C-alpha positions in Angstrom: 122.7 89.5 87.3 121.4 85.9 89.1 123.9 83.6 90.7 122.9 79.8 91.5 124.1 76.8 92.2 123.0 74.4 90.2 123.6 70.3 90.7 125.7 68.7 88.2 127.0 64.9 89.3 126.9 65.4 92.6 128.6 68.7 92.5 127.4 72.5 93.4 128.5 74.6 90.1 127.8 78.2 90.9 126.8 79.8 87.6 126.0 83.4 87.4 123.5 84.6 84.8 123.4 87.9 83.2 120.6 89.5 81.0 121.4 91.2 77.8 118.6 93.7 77.0 119.0 93.7 73.2 117.8 96.7 70.8 115.6 95.1 67.9 117.1 97.6 65.9 120.9 97.5 66.6 121.3 93.9 67.6 123.1 92.2 70.4 126.1 94.3 71.8 128.9 91.5 71.5 130.9 93.1 73.9 127.9 92.0 76.7 129.1 88.3 75.6 132.7 88.7 77.1 133.6 86.0 79.4 130.1 84.2 78.6 130.3 80.4 78.4 126.9 79.7 77.2 123.7 81.4 76.0 120.2 81.7 76.6 117.6 82.9 73.2 114.8 83.7 75.1 111.4 84.2 73.4 107.6 84.7 74.6 104.9 82.0 73.4 102.9 84.5 73.0 104.8 87.2 71.0 105.6 85.7 67.3 108.0 88.9 66.9 110.2 87.7 70.0 110.5 84.2 68.3 111.4 85.7 64.5 114.2 87.9 66.7 116.1 84.8 67.4 117.3 84.1 63.6 119.2 87.4 63.2 120.4 86.6 66.7 122.0 83.4 65.8 123.7 84.8 62.8 125.0 87.7 64.5 126.2 85.1 67.3 127.5 82.5 64.3 129.7 85.3 63.1 131.3 86.3 66.5 134.2 85.1 68.3 131.2 83.6 70.7 129.9 81.4 67.8 131.2 77.9 69.6 129.5 79.1 73.1 126.5 76.5 73.8 123.4 77.9 73.1 119.7 77.2 74.4 116.5 78.4 73.1 113.8 79.4 75.7 110.3 79.8 75.2 108.4 81.5 78.0 105.1 81.6 79.4 105.0 78.1 78.8 102.0 78.1 81.9 99.4 80.0 79.5 96.5 78.7 77.9 97.2 76.9 74.5 94.6 79.3 73.2 97.4 82.5 74.1 99.7 80.6 72.1 101.3 82.3 69.4 104.6 80.2 68.4 104.0 76.2 68.5 106.2 74.0 70.2 107.1 72.0 67.0 108.5 75.1 65.4 110.5 76.4 68.0 112.0 72.5 67.9 112.7 73.1 64.4 114.8 76.0 65.1 116.6 74.5 67.8 117.1 71.4 66.1 119.1 73.0 63.0 121.0 74.8 65.3 121.9 71.8 67.8 121.0 73.2 70.7 118.5 72.5 73.4 115.2 73.8 73.4 112.7 74.1 76.4 109.3 75.8 77.1 109.5 77.5 80.6 107.4 78.9 82.9 108.7 81.1 85.8 105.5 81.5 87.4 104.9 77.4 87.6 108.5 76.5 87.7 108.1 74.4 84.5 111.3 73.3 83.2 113.3 75.8 84.6 115.9 73.5 86.6 116.2 71.3 83.6 117.4 74.0 81.2 119.9 75.4 84.0 121.1 71.7 84.2 121.3 71.0 80.6 123.3 74.5 80.3 125.4 74.7 82.8 126.5 70.9 81.9 127.3 71.9 78.7 129.5 75.4 79.8 131.6 73.4 81.9 132.2 70.3 79.4 133.2 72.9 77.1 135.3 75.5 79.7 137.0 72.5 81.1 136.4 69.0 79.6 136.5 66.3 81.7 135.7 68.0 84.6 132.1 67.3 84.9 132.6 63.7 85.9 135.4 65.1 88.2 135.4 64.8 92.0 135.9 68.8 91.5 133.5 70.6 93.9 133.8 73.9 93.3 133.4 75.0 89.7 131.7 78.6 87.7 130.5 79.4 84.9 129.0 82.8 83.5 125.9 83.0 81.0 124.3 85.6 79.2 120.6 85.9 78.4 119.5 87.3 75.1 
């Protein structure tokens, strides 16, 4: 689990990000999502199979009590050369658009789009969990995001 303070509208929002290791044969353990306020769906830009696993995850989430949680699609390894890319950004963007979720290509190594993905997702979590509080003067807020 990673705990991170994310600045949103002048407030520091404490977020907890925990990763769920998914068994591709068994699908998502929905109990792992208990208490989550948002979901990161993560795939590897150099691995088509990891991208193709996103759609079944989205179907499982849609059938679960967590269907209304904000979701963000994340493609990792954006720092690698274009020749190493297997999943095109346009393909991932189409998937994200069809499910009304933001999409970011990120690089942990170079810090590409990491902060933007956190802020966008944390803002959506807070808006959904506490409507109206994102624009308030509340200084202490906390949310949990699950990474699939």
